[in-house]
Wavefront OBJ file of the C-alpha trace (Angstrom):
o trace
v -51.517 18.086 -19.939
v -49.436 18.729 -23.104
v -46.342 16.563 -23.403
v -44.264 19.712 -23.912
v -44.891 20.683 -20.273
v -43.217 17.458 -19.123
v -40.347 18.163 -21.500
v -39.786 21.482 -19.758
v -39.746 19.628 -16.435
v -37.072 17.273 -17.811
v -34.866 20.208 -18.791
v -35.335 21.803 -15.372
v -34.316 18.465 -13.811
v -30.944 18.591 -15.585
v -30.412 22.210 -14.636
v -31.507 21.643 -11.034
v -28.981 18.839 -10.766
v -26.246 21.241 -11.818
v -27.403 23.873 -9.336
v -27.195 21.612 -6.289
v -24.636 18.919 -7.177
v -21.562 20.906 -6.110
v -22.355 20.181 -2.457
v -20.893 16.695 -3.022
v -18.053 17.727 -5.339
v -16.284 20.615 -3.585
v -13.424 18.583 -2.089
v -12.576 16.989 -5.432
v -12.711 20.324 -7.265
v -10.521 22.036 -4.662
v -7.913 19.271 -4.789
v -7.875 19.027 -8.603
v -7.646 22.762 -9.267
v -5.365 23.568 -6.321
v -7.716 25.996 -4.559
v -9.119 26.163 -1.034
v -12.493 24.762 -0.043
v -13.802 28.279 0.503
v -12.762 29.211 -3.038
v -14.506 26.108 -4.343
v -17.561 27.173 -2.355
v -17.651 30.409 -4.350
v -18.688 28.293 -7.338
v -22.021 27.772 -5.581
v -22.286 31.465 -4.757
v -21.577 32.426 -8.367
v -24.399 30.191 -9.527
v -26.796 31.646 -6.956
v -25.981 35.232 -7.929
v -26.382 34.363 -11.588
v -29.825 32.910 -10.895
v -30.989 35.986 -8.974
v -29.897 38.589 -11.530
v -30.318 36.390 -14.586
v -34.053 35.709 -14.496
v -35.312 39.253 -15.227
v -32.331 40.167 -17.424
v -32.601 37.082 -19.621
v -36.393 37.347 -19.811
v -36.065 40.945 -21.029
v -33.291 39.944 -23.420
v -35.447 37.269 -25.057
v -38.937 38.781 -24.704
v -39.267 39.615 -28.416
v -38.367 36.061 -29.502
v -40.648 33.059 -29.952
v -40.522 31.128 -26.709
v -39.162 27.966 -28.299
v -36.204 29.904 -29.711
v -35.471 31.410 -26.287
v -35.691 28.018 -24.571
v -33.365 26.403 -27.108
v -30.801 29.207 -26.846
v -30.708 29.063 -23.052
v -30.448 25.279 -23.090
v -27.660 25.337 -25.712
v -25.648 27.824 -23.648
v -26.218 25.705 -20.544
v -24.865 22.588 -22.283
v -21.901 24.466 -23.738
v -20.706 25.935 -20.438
v -20.846 22.507 -18.803
v -18.672 21.066 -21.555
v -16.215 23.937 -21.073
v -16.349 23.451 -17.295
v -15.613 19.738 -17.654
v -12.580 20.438 -19.848
v -11.021 23.486 -18.212
v -7.870 23.162 -16.103
v -8.371 26.606 -14.538
v -10.446 27.725 -11.586
v -11.214 31.142 -13.104
v -12.772 29.646 -16.230
v -14.822 27.228 -14.113
v -16.071 30.127 -11.971
v -17.110 32.021 -15.106
v -18.933 28.984 -16.505
v -20.935 28.673 -13.290
v -22.105 32.262 -13.526
v -22.943 32.045 -17.240
v -24.635 28.681 -16.721
v -26.778 30.229 -13.994
v -27.798 33.073 -16.314
v -28.910 30.508 -18.888
v -30.644 28.427 -16.218
v -32.500 31.464 -14.858
v -33.598 32.517 -18.328
v -34.817 29.012 -19.111
v -36.703 28.825 -15.791
v -38.440 32.151 -16.380
v -39.490 31.359 -19.944
v -40.403 27.748 -19.107
v -42.826 28.790 -16.360
v -44.575 31.294 -18.618
v -44.629 28.824 -21.511
v -46.029 25.966 -19.443
v -48.973 27.934 -18.055
v -49.669 29.505 -21.471
v -50.148 26.056 -23.023
v -52.899 24.925 -20.643
v -56.352 26.187 -19.633
v -56.717 28.218 -16.447
v -57.847 25.213 -14.409
v -54.522 23.452 -15.095
v -52.089 26.330 -14.574
v -51.114 25.199 -11.095
v -50.488 21.668 -12.291
v -48.365 22.901 -15.192
v -46.240 25.049 -12.864
v -45.910 22.038 -10.543
v -44.525 19.881 -13.365
v -41.824 22.459 -14.102
v -40.922 22.949 -10.420
v -41.072 19.177 -9.979
v -37.935 18.912 -12.105
v -36.008 20.536 -9.250
v -37.396 18.133 -6.650
v -36.505 15.109 -8.792
v -33.019 16.583 -9.124
v -32.778 16.619 -5.318
v -33.909 12.988 -5.081
v -32.046 11.483 -8.057
v -29.712 13.933 -9.759
v -27.734 15.283 -6.814
v -26.975 11.863 -5.241
v -26.097 10.507 -8.702
v -23.716 13.424 -9.248
v -22.053 12.692 -5.923
v -21.620 9.025 -6.880
v -20.125 9.974 -10.257
v -17.766 12.440 -8.601
v -16.606 9.835 -6.131
v -16.093 7.160 -8.788
v -14.760 9.060 -11.817
v -13.988 12.559 -10.575
v -15.970 15.780 -10.460
v -15.658 16.383 -14.205
v -17.788 13.312 -14.928
v -20.731 14.971 -13.148
v -20.424 17.994 -15.452
v -20.359 15.709 -18.497
v -23.436 13.877 -17.194
v -25.423 17.109 -16.856
v -24.513 18.099 -20.428
v -25.477 14.665 -21.773
v -28.806 14.568 -19.909
v -29.633 18.025 -21.289
v -29.302 16.914 -24.919
v -32.537 14.831 -25.034
v -34.322 17.775 -23.426
v -32.976 20.051 -26.196
v -34.301 17.736 -28.901
v -37.639 17.335 -27.124
v -38.096 21.116 -26.739
v -37.295 21.530 -30.433
v -39.939 18.970 -31.421
v -42.748 19.636 -28.932
v -42.828 23.283 -27.788
v -44.901 25.473 -30.147
v -43.154 28.308 -31.958
v -40.664 28.926 -34.715
v -40.888 28.023 -38.386
v -43.930 25.930 -39.121
v -45.256 26.216 -35.565
v -47.658 28.341 -33.624
v -46.141 30.386 -30.876
v -47.873 30.560 -27.505
v -47.084 34.245 -27.113
v -49.869 36.766 -27.395
v -49.471 40.374 -28.524
v -46.432 41.827 -26.750
v -46.986 43.866 -23.605
v -44.700 46.814 -22.930
v -41.939 46.359 -20.361
v -43.250 49.358 -18.419
v -46.705 47.808 -18.152
v -45.294 44.458 -17.017
v -43.168 46.146 -14.362
v -46.178 48.179 -13.219
v -48.129 44.975 -12.673
v -45.313 43.116 -10.923
v -44.334 45.959 -8.599
v -47.929 46.774 -7.702
v -49.458 46.279 -4.249
v -50.983 42.904 -5.146
v -47.748 41.221 -6.230
v -45.108 42.678 -3.922
v -46.309 40.836 -0.782
v -46.611 37.535 -2.648
v -43.079 37.803 -4.034
v -41.716 38.788 -0.612
v -43.532 35.857 0.992
v -42.060 33.512 -1.615
v -38.539 34.769 -0.915
v -39.021 34.283 2.839
v -40.404 30.750 2.401
v -37.502 29.734 0.165
v -35.046 31.431 2.522
v -36.389 29.297 5.360
v -36.232 26.153 3.223
v -32.668 26.541 1.996
v -31.377 27.892 5.304
v -32.200 24.618 7.059
v -31.503 22.427 4.004
v -27.987 23.830 3.556
v -26.977 22.911 7.105
v -28.811 19.616 7.379
v -25.581 17.570 7.390
v -24.033 19.144 10.527
v -27.422 19.107 12.240
v -27.827 15.363 11.659
v -24.264 14.288 12.433
v -23.414 16.652 15.317
v -26.749 17.354 16.965
v -29.042 14.438 16.155
v -26.232 11.899 16.504
v -26.745 10.075 13.202
v -23.866 8.660 11.188
v -22.673 10.191 7.919
v -24.465 7.431 6.006
v -27.803 8.889 7.069
v -27.104 12.204 5.334
v -27.877 11.066 1.735
v -30.856 9.116 3.079
v -32.180 12.253 4.758
v -31.601 14.341 1.629
v -33.503 11.757 -0.399
v -36.344 11.806 2.164
v -36.516 15.602 1.909
v -36.530 15.403 -1.895
v -39.234 12.712 -1.910
v -41.367 14.871 0.360
v -40.709 17.875 -1.897
v -41.857 15.925 -4.955
v -45.028 14.874 -3.157
v -45.639 18.468 -2.070
v -45.258 19.812 -5.609
v -47.647 17.149 -6.904
v -50.300 17.850 -4.270
v -50.011 21.622 -4.613
v -50.341 21.360 -8.377
v -53.706 19.660 -7.964
v -55.194 21.990 -5.358
v -53.522 25.384 -5.848
v -55.720 26.326 -8.816
v -58.994 25.733 -6.993
v -57.968 26.924 -3.516
v -54.834 29.102 -3.881
v -55.271 31.232 -0.756
v -56.170 28.269 1.451
v -53.179 26.218 0.244
v -50.761 29.104 0.832
v -52.177 30.023 4.248
v -52.165 26.418 5.444
v -48.628 25.898 4.154
v -47.274 29.026 5.841
v -48.757 28.093 9.214
v -47.662 24.453 8.971
v -44.107 25.401 7.969
v -43.810 27.781 10.910
v -44.816 24.985 13.268
v -42.693 22.422 11.417
v -39.390 24.315 11.458
v -39.970 25.241 15.107
v -40.636 21.606 15.936
v -37.440 20.472 14.193
v -35.393 23.071 16.099
v -36.822 21.772 19.378
v -36.637 18.023 18.653
v -33.416 17.797 16.600
v -31.843 15.667 19.330
v -34.246 12.805 18.560
v -33.316 10.723 15.492
v -36.836 9.315 15.104
v -38.600 12.679 15.261
v -36.010 14.340 13.036
v -36.233 11.686 10.326
v -40.026 11.875 10.526
v -40.097 15.657 10.169
v -37.660 15.913 7.244
v -39.937 14.507 4.482
v -42.930 16.357 5.940
v -41.030 19.644 5.812
v -39.938 18.906 2.232
v -43.582 18.372 1.305
v -44.718 21.601 2.984
v -41.828 23.733 1.721
v -42.069 22.872 -1.960
v -45.856 22.531 -1.906
v -46.178 26.043 -0.506
v -43.519 27.366 -2.877
v -45.362 25.900 -5.874
v -48.647 27.420 -4.703
v -46.962 30.817 -4.374
v -45.534 30.585 -7.908
v -48.996 29.709 -9.193
v -50.396 32.670 -7.265
v -47.920 35.072 -8.897
v -48.712 33.787 -12.376
v -52.444 33.985 -11.635
v -52.251 37.571 -10.349
v -50.038 38.779 -13.190
v -51.770 38.007 -16.501
v -50.636 41.453 -17.634
v -46.980 40.449 -17.297
v -46.635 37.374 -19.525
v -42.876 37.770 -19.992
v -41.657 38.838 -16.562
v -44.043 37.016 -14.199
v -41.996 33.830 -14.439
v -38.779 35.845 -14.175
v -39.838 37.603 -10.975
v -40.979 34.273 -9.499
v -37.590 32.759 -10.321
v -35.762 35.726 -8.810
v -37.802 35.612 -5.589
v -37.235 31.850 -5.350
v -33.472 32.140 -5.769
v -33.132 35.281 -3.676
v -34.469 33.263 -0.772
v -32.137 30.390 -1.674
v -29.213 32.833 -1.510
v -30.084 34.840 1.606
v -31.331 31.893 3.688
v -28.023 29.957 3.854
v -26.165 33.226 4.489
v -28.419 33.998 7.466
v -28.014 30.455 8.776
v -24.231 30.770 8.481
v -24.300 33.969 10.514
v -26.208 32.177 13.267
v -23.666 29.338 13.264
v -20.697 31.705 13.327
v -22.270 33.546 16.251
v -21.997 30.347 18.294
v -25.697 29.530 18.652
v -25.179 25.858 17.834
v -26.111 23.516 15.030
v -29.848 23.972 15.589
v -29.490 27.697 14.926
v -30.129 27.572 11.139
v -33.404 25.737 11.768
v -34.325 28.412 14.289
v -33.576 31.038 11.638
v -35.887 29.134 9.280
v -38.671 29.303 11.862
v -38.064 33.044 12.305
v -38.232 33.617 8.542
v -41.557 31.775 8.454
v -42.907 34.013 11.212
v -41.997 36.986 9.030
v -43.724 35.341 6.050
v -46.862 34.859 8.136
v -46.783 38.485 9.244
v -46.445 39.694 5.641
v -49.351 37.507 4.529
v -51.538 38.486 7.494
v -50.823 42.204 7.096
v -51.605 42.032 3.396
v -54.877 40.184 3.991
v -55.895 42.699 6.665
v -55.085 45.691 4.460
v -57.289 44.301 1.681
v -60.256 43.598 3.944
v -62.939 46.247 3.274
v -64.051 48.419 6.175
v -67.604 48.223 7.491
v -68.698 51.374 5.651
v -67.199 50.061 2.418
v -69.027 46.750 2.844
v -72.352 48.542 3.371
v -71.738 50.742 0.326
v -70.811 47.678 -1.714
v -74.024 45.936 -0.637
v -76.087 49.010 -1.574
v -74.406 49.164 -4.975
v -75.094 45.478 -5.600
v -78.760 45.947 -4.745
v -78.957 48.991 -6.997
v -77.362 47.104 -9.845
v -79.780 44.282 -9.254
v -82.716 46.665 -9.645
v -81.299 48.651 -12.580
v -79.324 45.948 -14.363
v -75.660 46.179 -15.235
v -74.214 49.350 -16.786
v -75.058 49.640 -20.433
v -77.865 47.111 -20.163
v -81.265 48.050 -21.608
v -84.287 47.727 -19.332
v -86.099 44.477 -19.729
v -83.145 42.565 -21.173
v -82.187 40.634 -18.009
v -83.242 37.013 -17.807
l 1 2 3 4 5 6 7 8 9 10 11 12 13 14 15 16 17 18 19 20 21 22 23 24 25 26 27 28 29 30 31 32 33 34 35 36 37 38 39 40 41 42 43 44 45 46 47 48 49 50 51 52 53 54 55 56 57 58 59 60 61 62 63 64 65 66 67 68 69 70 71 72 73 74 75 76 77 78 79 80 81 82 83 84 85 86 87 88 89 90 91 92 93 94 95 96 97 98 99 100 101 102 103 104 105 106 107 108 109 110 111 112 113 114 115 116 117 118 119 120 121 122 123 124 125 126 127 128 129 130 131 132 133 134 135 136 137 138 139 140 141 142 143 144 145 146 147 148 149 150 151 152 153 154 155 156 157 158 159 160 161 162 163 164 165 166 167 168 169 170 171 172 173 174 175 176 177 178 179 180 181 182 183 184 185 186 187 188 189 190 191 192 193 194 195 196 197 198 199 200 201 202 203 204 205 206 207 208 209 210 211 212 213 214 215 216 217 218 219 220 221 222 223 224 225 226 227 228 229 230 231 232 233 234 235 236 237 238 239 240 241 242 243 244 245 246 247 248 249 250 251 252 253 254 255 256 257 258 259 260 261 262 263 264 265 266 267 268 269 270 271 272 273 274 275 276 277 278 279 280 281 282 283 284 285 286 287 288 289 290 291 292 293 294 295 296 297 298 299 300 301 302 303 304 305 306 307 308 309 310 311 312 313 314 315 316 317 318 319 320 321 322 323 324 325 326 327 328 329 330 331 332 333 334 335 336 337 338 339 340 341 342 343 344 345 346 347 348 349 350 351 352 353 354 355 356 357 358 359 360 361 362 363 364 365 366 367 368 369 370 371 372 373 374 375 376 377 378 379 380 381 382 383 384 385 386 387 388 389 390 391 392 393 394 395 396 397 398 399 400 401 402 403 404 405 406 407 408 409 410 411 412 413 414
């Protein structure tokens, strides 16, 4: 595996920390800037919206550039907006920096995924994608709790400074290791037209995979976003168990990404199908057993493993099915991922507001997984050839076997 792939994972770690760290900083931000908690919560929404719309827009914006140049620009913007965010005394400027930072993050994600898989042979594409996605899982395990500790000790601005500082080594490493630019060899092939890339990505093969990915991530972030009230008000655990549970989920997610990266290339359909079925059972089980601390704490890392393992396999599947969309395949994967991360918590909040209890978001996660299974099953059924088509295919294979392949001269087969 090229070292540059791990460098991309390091950069994604810093950006993933920024994406999720506000969950532990909202009270401090609201108090310091004189805004309500709900207004502070809009900082998270602004980042999510920026991620959803930013991936395809930024990928299109930078598609004519060498990939290293695009990665460096996105990373430089990301660092700059965090410095501005750490210095600003105004809520409006901070809100704007979150949106712009998300655009840069989404663009980096999209280009990083395409770059990582372009630098490795086909048999390692899943592992390369797993390294990049693994940066997010490490952010959940290490970065987000560390940001919360910094915010508690030195104020929320220190967490923004930390993200900017951690991103600087990644900037230097990308500059030195990713091919492209003066004196380097770019990993990009001949450019493909935007129309052709969109035709591939909106075709019947890719649409169900992208929809399935959005549903899986919606289920994941729906339950993950409301894990704290579930644990403290339904399971009966103390507040001290919340960071422990988040770390358990992140550790499971890291294990899932690692495992999926090793098996998704060889058995992509089997990994996805197994993950979808297991997640449906897993979220349903958590909704039913959330009153038991032992069962809940046992299920959390397992669900982290299944959620991010399946998500990684789906990203690999998109990249594998879309070789004709080298620029936008990563962008569409990023958009589907973050669309689920945006819609899932919203759906879980609706269930809570409707008075269905603190287990309701987990029930919504189970329902979203049922939908994902239905999409996958319907797609598989629609692609299965009918009996007449199978017989015709068999006849054609036999005929080709007797005649040789088209364009082949008689007597040339070995």
